[in-house]
C-alpha positions in Angstrom: 120.8 -40.5 -78.2 122.3 -39.2 -81.4 126.0 -39.2 -81.8 127.3 -35.7 -82.6 130.6 -34.0 -83.0 129.6 -30.3 -82.9 132.0 -27.9 -81.2 131.1 -25.9 -78.1 131.1 -22.7 -80.2 128.1 -23.9 -82.1 126.0 -24.7 -79.0 122.6 -23.1 -78.9 121.2 -21.7 -75.7 117.7 -23.0 -75.2 115.9 -21.3 -72.3 114.1 -23.3 -69.6 110.7 -22.1 -71.0 111.3 -24.4 -74.0 110.3 -27.3 -71.8 106.7 -28.0 -70.9 106.5 -27.6 -67.1 104.0 -30.4 -66.7 106.2 -32.9 -68.6 109.3 -32.0 -66.6 107.5 -32.4 -63.3 106.2 -35.8 -64.4 109.6 -37.0 -65.4 111.5 -35.7 -62.4 109.0 -37.3 -60.0 109.6 -40.8 -61.4 111.9 -43.4 -59.9 115.5 -42.5 -60.5 116.4 -46.0 -61.5 114.4 -45.7 -64.7 113.9 -48.1 -67.6 116.3 -49.0 -70.3 117.4 -45.9 -72.1 117.0 -46.3 -75.9 119.9 -45.9 -78.3 118.4 -42.8 -79.9 116.4 -40.0 -78.6 115.0 -36.5 -79.3 117.4 -33.5 -79.2 118.4 -32.3 -75.8 117.1 -29.0 -74.2 118.4 -26.7 -71.6 116.4 -27.2 -68.4 118.2 -24.4 -66.5 121.3 -22.2 -67.1 123.4 -19.6 -65.4 124.9 -22.0 -62.8 128.3 -21.3 -61.2 130.7 -24.4 -61.3 127.9 -26.9 -60.5 129.1 -30.3 -59.3 126.3 -32.7 -58.2 122.6 -33.4 -58.8 120.2 -35.3 -56.6 116.5 -35.7 -56.1 114.6 -34.8 -52.9 111.2 -36.3 -53.7 110.1 -34.4 -56.8 112.6 -31.6 -56.4 116.0 -31.4 -58.1 118.9 -30.2 -55.9 122.3 -29.1 -57.3 125.5 -28.1 -55.6 127.8 -25.3 -56.7 131.5 -26.0 -55.9 132.9 -22.5 -55.3 129.8 -20.7 -53.9 129.0 -23.6 -51.6 125.3 -23.0 -52.5 122.7 -25.7 -52.7 120.0 -24.9 -55.2 116.5 -26.3 -55.8 114.8 -26.2 -59.2 111.1 -26.1 -59.9 109.5 -27.9 -62.9 110.2 -24.9 -65.1 113.9 -24.8 -64.3 113.8 -21.8 -62.0 116.3 -21.9 -59.2 115.9 -21.1 -55.5 118.8 -21.0 -53.0 118.2 -23.7 -50.3 121.3 -22.7 -48.3 125.0 -22.1 -48.2 127.1 -24.9 -46.6 129.1 -23.3 -43.8 132.8 -23.5 -43.5 133.5 -24.5 -47.1 136.9 -23.5 -48.3 137.0 -23.7 -52.1 140.2 -24.0 -54.0 141.3 -25.9 -57.1 139.0 -29.0 -57.2 137.9 -28.5 -53.6 134.7 -26.9 -52.4 131.1 -28.1 -52.1 131.1 -31.4 -54.1 128.7 -34.4 -53.8 125.2 -34.4 -52.5 122.9 -37.3 -51.3 119.5 -37.4 -49.8 118.0 -39.9 -47.3 114.5 -39.3 -45.9 114.4 -35.6 -45.0 118.1 -35.1 -44.7 120.7 -33.7 -47.1 124.2 -35.2 -47.0 127.0 -33.0 -48.4 130.7 -33.7 -49.1 132.8 -30.5 -48.9 136.3 -29.1 -48.3 136.9 -27.3 -45.0 140.0 -25.7 -43.7 141.1 -28.9 -42.0 140.2 -31.4 -44.8 137.3 -32.9 -46.6 134.2 -34.0 -44.7 130.6 -35.3 -45.0 127.8 -33.5 -43.1 124.1 -34.2 -42.8 121.5 -31.5 -42.4 117.7 -31.6 -42.0 115.8 -30.4 -45.1 113.2 -27.9 -43.9 110.1 -26.3 -45.5 108.2 -27.1 -48.7 109.5 -27.3 -52.3 110.0 -23.8 -53.6 111.0 -22.6 -50.2 113.3 -25.3 -48.8 116.1 -24.5 -46.3 118.7 -26.4 -44.3 118.9 -27.0 -40.6 122.1 -27.2 -38.6 124.8 -29.6 -39.8 126.0 -32.8 -38.0 129.3 -34.3 -39.0 129.2 -37.8 -40.5 132.9 -38.1 -41.1 135.8 -35.6 -41.3 139.5 -35.7 -41.5 139.5 -36.9 -45.1 142.7 -35.5 -46.7 142.2 -32.6 -49.1 144.3 -30.8 -51.7 144.0 -28.5 -54.7 143.1 -31.7 -56.7 142.2 -35.3 -56.3 139.4 -34.8 -53.7 137.0 -37.5 -54.9 133.7 -36.1 -53.6 130.9 -38.4 -54.8 128.5 -39.7 -52.1 125.5 -42.0 -52.6 123.4 -44.4 -50.6 123.7 -47.9 -51.9 120.9 -50.5 -52.2 122.0 -51.8 -48.7 121.1 -48.4 -47.2 124.7 -47.6 -46.4 126.5 -44.3 -47.4 129.3 -44.6 -49.8 132.0 -41.9 -50.1 134.7 -41.6 -52.8 138.0 -40.0 -51.7 140.9 -39.0 -53.9 144.6 -39.5 -53.0 144.9 -35.7 -52.4 148.3 -35.8 -54.1 149.7 -38.3 -51.7 149.9 -41.2 -54.1 151.1 -43.9 -51.7 148.3 -43.3 -49.3 145.9 -45.0 -51.7 147.6 -48.3 -50.8 147.5 -47.7 -47.1 144.2 -49.1 -45.7 144.7 -47.0 -42.5 144.4 -43.8 -44.6 141.1 -42.3 -45.7 142.5 -41.0 -49.0 142.4 -42.9 -52.3 139.4 -45.0 -51.1 135.8 -45.7 -51.4 134.3 -45.6 -47.8 131.2 -47.2 -46.5 129.4 -45.8 -43.4 126.0 -45.8 -41.8 124.0 -42.6 -42.3 125.1 -41.5 -38.8 128.8 -42.1 -39.5 129.1 -45.5 -37.8 131.2 -48.3 -39.3 129.1 -51.3 -40.5 130.0 -54.6 -38.9 130.3 -56.3 -42.3 132.8 -53.8 -43.7 135.8 -55.7 -45.2 138.3 -54.2 -42.7 137.1 -54.5 -39.2 136.6 -51.2 -37.5 137.4 -49.3 -40.7 135.2 -47.3 -43.0 137.4 -48.4 -46.0 135.4 -50.4 -48.5 137.9 -50.5 -51.4 141.3 -49.0 -51.9 144.0 -48.2 -54.5 142.0 -45.4 -56.1 143.5 -42.2 -57.5 140.5 -40.0 -57.8 137.1 -41.8 -58.1 134.2 -39.4 -58.8 131.3 -41.6 -59.9 129.5 -44.4 -58.2 126.2 -46.2 -58.8 124.6 -49.7 -58.7 122.7 -51.9 -61.1 119.5 -53.6 -60.2 121.4 -56.7 -59.0 123.4 -54.6 -56.5 126.6 -54.6 -58.5 128.6 -51.4 -57.8 130.4 -49.4 -60.5 132.9 -46.5 -60.1 134.6 -44.1 -62.5 138.1 -43.0 -61.8 140.5 -40.4 -63.1 143.9 -41.9 -64.2 147.2 -40.0 -64.3 148.4 -39.6 -67.9 147.6 -43.0 -69.4 144.3 -44.5 -68.5 141.0 -43.4 -67.0 138.9 -46.3 -65.7 135.5 -47.9 -65.1 135.7 -50.4 -62.3 133.3 -53.0 -60.8 133.8 -52.5 -57.0 134.3 -55.5 -54.7 134.5 -55.2 -50.9 138.1 -55.1 -49.8 139.3 -54.8 -53.4 142.6 -53.2 -54.3 142.4 -51.3 -57.6 146.1 -50.7 -58.0 146.9 -47.0 -57.8 149.7 -46.0 -57.8 151.4 -49.3 -58.5 149.4 -49.8 -61.7 147.2 -47.6 -63.9 144.5 -49.1 -66.1 144.5 -52.8 -67.1 147.7 -54.4 -65.8 147.0 -58.1 -65.7 148.6 -58.2 -62.2 146.9 -60.7 -59.9 147.6 -58.5 -56.9 145.1 -55.9 -58.2 141.6 -55.7 -59.7 141.7 -54.5 -63.3 139.1 -52.0 -64.6 136.5 -53.4 -67.0 137.3 -50.5 -69.4 139.9 -47.9 -69.8 140.2 -44.7 -71.9 142.8 -42.1 -72.7 142.3 -39.0 -70.4 141.9 -36.8 -73.5 138.8 -38.8 -74.4 137.4 -39.2 -70.9 138.2 -37.7 -67.4 135.1 -39.5 -66.1 133.1 -37.9 -63.3 129.5 -38.7 -62.4 127.8 -41.9 -63.6 124.3 -43.3 -63.7 123.3 -46.9 -64.2 120.1 -47.6 -66.2 118.4 -50.9 -66.8 120.9 -51.6 -69.6 123.8 -49.2 -69.5 126.3 -47.3 -67.4 126.2 -43.7 -68.5 129.4 -41.7 -67.7 129.8 -37.9 -67.8 133.2 -36.9 -69.0 135.0 -33.6 -68.3 138.0 -33.3 -70.5 136.5 -35.7 -73.1 133.4 -33.6 -73.3 131.0 -36.5 -74.0 128.5 -38.8 -72.5 129.7 -42.4 -72.7 127.5 -45.5 -72.6 128.8 -48.9 -71.5 126.3 -51.8 -71.9 125.8 -53.9 -68.8 125.8 -57.0 -70.9 129.1 -56.1 -72.6 131.3 -54.1 -70.2 134.2 -54.2 -72.7 132.4 -52.1 -75.3 131.1 -48.5 -75.3 129.6 -45.7 -77.4 129.7 -41.9 -77.2 127.1 -39.2 -77.5 127.2 -35.4 -77.6 130.9 -35.1 -78.2 131.9 -31.5 -77.7 128.3 -30.3 -77.8 128.0 -29.0 -74.3 131.6 -28.9 -73.2 132.6 -30.5 -69.9 130.1 -32.9 -68.3 130.3 -33.2 -64.6 127.3 -35.3 -63.7 124.5 -37.4 -65.2 121.3 -38.6 -63.7 118.5 -40.9 -65.1 114.8 -40.7 -64.3 112.0 -42.6 -66.0 111.8 -41.2 -69.5 114.7 -38.7 -69.2 118.5 -38.3 -68.9 119.8 -35.2 -67.1 123.4 -33.9 -67.7 125.2 -31.2 -65.7 127.9 -29.2 -67.4 131.0 -27.8 -65.8 132.5 -25.1 -68.0 132.8 -22.3 -65.5 135.2 -24.1 -63.1 138.3 -22.5 -64.5 139.2 -25.3 -66.9 136.4 -25.0 -69.4 135.5 -22.6 -72.1 132.2 -21.2 -71.1 129.7 -19.7 -73.5 126.7 -17.6 -72.8 124.4 -19.4 -70.4 127.0 -21.8 -69.0 126.8 -23.7 -66.8 123.5 -25.5 -67.4 121.4 -28.6 -66.8 120.6 -30.4 -70.0 117.4 -32.5 -70.2 116.9 -35.2 -72.8 113.3 -36.5 -73.0 113.2 -40.1 -73.9 110.3 -41.1 -76.2 
């Protein structure tokens, strides 16, 4: 990818028809783990635009699914970037950073993290129909009662290589709760797909996998099974962490690298003005991090976690999520959420064809 420092005002809207439908279909159907992403690549194109505060991307087979935070819609996209509404998640109460957030897929079920009237929750729903006309069956609660607030809701969900469901939760404005292993806020949780507590969780009978988090919003694993998480700091440091079962990551006692043996330090930290890290994707060689306030895609090499490089600075505005498929990087912008500066066509899915 080419480093750029263009401002949002100079962004050029490229319609979905600019992509060859056959090439996009081939790329999206490849394994999401993908190969090593090279250091330079062709210019990005807009795969789809006109989205309303999108939050998460996930693949269902060959089909791309995207959540919209405030409308609570789940959208599917065909190979030409055309959208179809799969369904609206019932009972979502959007407000501030809350609403319909993370998505995950397992077999023929969609898992969704959302804010309801009584807190955050994860539900699972059968995916019905065929691509181009998908719909959702009735929801079943996986976990609820996760504290919610106008900010710090966490919201990323993903299945790990062990088949378990991981859920990031923010401190919901109750800072001290992040250090309380009895609370669900300020944590990364680990559950079975049905909502059960795995017998090998670090705290017996508890879904808590790690704690001391402020607002983690990105999780992924490398091909050795190592788990990485991005986290929003307060005013000083945003973080990239390597997650250990039962680990205490320090919030609110410490922020960033503290050198305190009671807590696990991040492998990297950045000023919030240059980061505000959200979704991440791990390739064969790098951790890719989508940044909101920092408006850039950051690359952290797996063989040198203390270094990083940056791409597309200011080019697309706020970046909410990133996904890698064989031969492509997908980025999801978030300029229409009330904090960005949207231009015509925002929000959009950006596709970078590799090689």
